[in-house]
C-alpha positions in Angstrom: 2.2 5.5 -24.6 -0.7 5.3 -22.1 -1.8 8.2 -20.0 0.2 8.7 -16.8 3.3 6.8 -18.0 5.5 9.9 -18.1 9.0 9.0 -16.9 9.6 12.2 -15.0 7.1 14.0 -12.8 6.6 15.2 -9.2 3.5 13.9 -7.4 1.7 15.1 -4.3 0.8 11.5 -3.4 2.8 10.0 -0.5 4.6 7.5 -2.8 4.3 7.0 -6.5 6.2 5.1 -9.1 6.9 7.0 -12.3 8.6 4.2 -14.2 10.5 1.0 -13.6 12.1 -1.8 -15.6 15.4 -3.5 -16.4 18.5 -2.6 -18.4 20.6 -5.3 -19.9 24.1 -4.6 -21.4 24.8 -7.8 -23.3 26.3 -6.6 -26.6 27.2 -3.0 -25.9 27.8 -0.7 -23.0 24.8 1.4 -21.9 25.9 4.8 -20.7 23.7 7.4 -19.0 24.5 11.1 -18.4 22.1 13.5 -16.9 24.0 16.6 -15.8 21.0 18.1 -14.0 19.8 14.7 -12.7 16.1 14.0 -12.7 13.2 15.7 -11.0 12.3 12.5 -9.2 14.1 9.8 -7.1 16.0 7.0 -8.9 17.1 3.7 -7.5 19.3 1.2 -9.4 19.8 -2.4 -8.2 22.7 -4.1 -9.9 21.6 -7.6 -10.4 24.5 -8.9 -12.4 27.8 -7.5 -13.7 29.0 -4.0 -13.0 27.6 -0.4 -13.0 30.4 2.1 -13.4 29.7 5.4 -11.6 31.8 8.1 -13.3 32.9 11.4 -11.7 35.7 12.7 -9.5 35.8 9.3 -7.9 35.0 6.7 -10.6 33.8 3.4 -9.1 32.8 0.0 -10.4 29.7 -0.9 -8.4 29.3 -4.7 -8.3 26.2 -7.0 -8.3 24.2 -6.8 -5.2 24.5 -3.0 -4.9 21.8 -0.4 -4.5 22.5 3.1 -6.0 20.2 6.0 -5.0 20.0 9.3 -6.8 18.0 12.1 -5.3 16.3 14.8 -7.4 18.7 17.1 -9.1 21.8 14.9 -8.5 24.1 14.5 -11.5 23.8 11.0 -12.9 26.7 9.6 -14.9 27.0 5.9 -15.1 27.5 3.0 -17.5 26.5 -0.6 -17.5 29.4 -2.7 -18.9 28.7 -5.2 -21.6 31.9 -7.1 -21.0 30.5 -8.0 -17.6 27.0 -8.9 -19.0 25.5 -6.4 -16.7 21.8 -6.4 -15.7 20.2 -3.7 -13.6 16.7 -3.1 -12.3 15.6 0.5 -12.0 12.7 2.5 -10.5 12.0 6.2 -10.7 9.7 7.4 -8.0 8.2 10.6 -6.4 5.9 11.6 -3.6 5.5 13.8 -0.6 6.7 11.0 1.7 9.9 10.1 -0.1 12.4 12.0 2.1 10.5 10.8 5.3 10.7 7.2 4.1 14.3 7.4 3.1 15.3 9.0 6.4 13.5 6.3 8.3 14.7 3.3 6.4 18.1 4.0 4.8 21.4 5.2 6.1 21.7 9.0 5.9 23.7 10.5 3.1 24.7 7.1 1.6 24.3 6.9 -2.2 25.6 3.4 -2.7 24.6 0.4 -0.5 25.9 -3.1 -0.7 23.1 -5.4 0.2 24.3 -8.5 -1.6 22.1 -10.6 -3.9 18.7 -10.4 -2.4 15.9 -12.7 -3.5 13.4 -10.5 -1.6 14.5 -7.3 -3.3 14.5 -9.0 -6.8 11.0 -10.3 -6.2 9.7 -6.9 -5.1 11.3 -5.3 -8.2 9.9 -8.0 -10.5 6.4 -7.6 -9.2 6.6 -3.8 -9.4 7.7 -4.0 -13.0 4.9 -6.5 -13.8 2.3 -4.2 -12.4 3.7 -1.2 -14.2 3.8 -3.0 -17.6 0.4 -4.7 -17.4 -1.3 -1.5 -16.3 -4.2 -3.3 -14.6 -6.7 -1.5 -12.4 -5.0 0.0 -9.3 -1.6 -0.6 -10.8 -0.3 2.6 -9.3 -1.2 1.5 -5.8 0.3 -1.9 -6.4 3.6 -0.3 -7.7 3.8 1.9 -4.7 3.2 -1.0 -2.3 6.0 -3.0 -4.0 8.3 0.0 -3.8 7.6 0.5 -0.1 8.4 -3.2 0.4 11.7 -2.8 -1.5 12.7 0.2 0.6 12.0 -1.8 3.8 14.0 -4.8 2.6 16.9 -2.6 1.7 16.8 -0.8 5.1 16.5 -4.1 7.0 19.5 -5.5 5.1 21.5 -2.4 5.9 20.5 -2.6 9.6 21.7 -6.2 9.8 25.0 -5.5 8.0 25.7 -2.4 10.1 28.4 -2.8 12.7 26.2 -1.0 15.2 22.9 -2.4 13.8 20.8 -5.4 14.8 22.3 -8.9 14.6 20.9 -11.2 12.0 17.9 -13.1 13.3 18.2 -16.9 13.7 16.1 -18.4 11.0 15.3 -21.4 13.2 13.8 -19.0 15.9 11.9 -17.1 13.2 10.4 -20.4 12.0 9.3 -21.3 15.5 7.7 -17.9 16.0 5.6 -18.5 12.9 4.6 -21.9 14.3 3.6 -20.4 17.6 1.4 -17.9 15.8 -0.3 -20.8 14.0 -0.8 -23.1 17.1 -0.8 -20.7 20.0 -3.9 -22.4 21.4 -2.1 -25.7 21.7 0.1 -26.5 24.7 3.1 -27.5 22.6 6.0 -28.2 24.8 9.4 -26.4 24.9 11.0 -29.7 24.1 9.0 -30.1 20.9 10.0 -26.7 19.6 13.6 -27.3 20.5 13.6 -30.6 18.7 12.4 -28.9 15.5 15.5 -26.7 15.7 17.7 -29.7 16.5 18.7 -28.0 19.8 18.6 -28.9 23.4 15.7 -27.3 25.4 18.0 -25.1 27.3 19.9 -23.9 24.2 16.7 -23.3 22.4 15.2 -21.3 25.3 18.4 -19.2 25.4 18.5 -18.5 21.7 14.8 -17.7 21.6 15.0 -15.1 24.4 18.2 -13.7 22.8 16.4 -13.2 19.5 12.9 -12.3 20.7 13.4 -10.8 24.1 11.1 -13.1 26.0 10.9 -16.8 26.7 8.9 -19.0 24.2 6.1 -19.6 26.7 5.8 -15.9 27.5 5.7 -15.2 23.8 2.9 -17.6 23.4 1.0 -16.2 26.4 1.3 -12.7 24.9 -0.4 -14.0 21.7 -3.1 -15.7 23.7 -3.9 -12.5 25.7 -4.0 -10.3 22.6 -6.5 -12.7 21.1 -8.5 -12.8 24.4 -8.7 -9.0 24.4 -10.4 -9.1 21.0 -12.8 -11.8 22.1 -13.7 -9.9 25.3 -14.5 -6.7 23.4 -16.1 -8.1 20.3 -18.2 -11.0 21.6 -20.4 -11.9 24.6 -18.8 -15.2 25.2 -18.4 -16.1 28.9 -14.9 -15.4 30.2 -14.3 -19.1 30.8 -15.1 -19.8 27.1 -12.7 -17.0 26.1 -10.0 -18.7 28.2 -10.6 -22.1 26.5 -10.6 -20.6 23.0 -7.2 -19.0 23.4 -5.6 -22.1 25.0 -5.9 -21.7 28.8 -7.4 -24.8 30.4 -6.9 -23.3 33.9 -9.2 -20.3 34.1 -7.6 -19.0 37.3 -4.2 -19.0 35.6 -5.8 -17.2 32.6 -7.1 -14.5 34.8 -3.7 -14.0 36.5 -1.8 -13.9 33.2 -4.4 -11.5 31.7 -4.3 -9.2 34.7 -0.5 -9.1 34.6 -0.3 -8.2 30.9 -3.4 -6.0 30.5 -3.3 -4.2 33.8 -6.9 -5.2 34.6 -8.9 -8.4 35.1 -10.8 -9.9 32.1 -14.2 -8.7 33.5 -12.8 -5.2 34.0 -11.3 -5.1 30.6 -14.7 -6.2 29.0 -16.3 -3.2 30.6 -14.1 -0.9 28.5 -16.1 -1.6 25.4 
């Protein structure tokens, strides 16, 4: 066993993975009983089959579920072979664990149904790969994938919550990415709408419903943010900055910049 691969320990780092991997119950059940729990945090992601949580209220936890054990919590569960159960697990520690869990996950909820999640499975798979290969900076890589996993779980729970955010429209998300790529171009509202197979009015309504501003205002915000960088980091004339971020009308650029930044382009440049 390589140095640092202890399966249980407490770290003063913000977030650290102690161990991770998979359990596959194909020919026999795989039971686990830890009366005193573990000293670290423990997440199970049921990829396939069933994980039976035993106790006062025995439950069969289906595929697509997350189970979270905090330090010291009794762990008594079993992966069922008759269901061909497969589970990903990660044991982790760190000074920031409680802060992250409080920020990202529902309070006092041990079991979370997130459904089959390709994103979560990819984060787990990459984490396990880093942990197994033990390459330089593998600890940092494992922590990064764990952070991503927690964010994905939290986002899924937010979207599924009755009081949480609605699911974003994938078509609108795709257009947001396109606008980021071609914000310098004066692509028309009709062109974006056609890529979503929507009328311009319906597209504009959905975009504002999902993003909070109109498509053109969204693009202008990107342009102004880039213009701020150019004004502070280069000595380009203001007219050239306007051209580079997509404003052919320099007067219009100045008006939009002043409205968003609270000062004119020349005044903003003096801040550097």
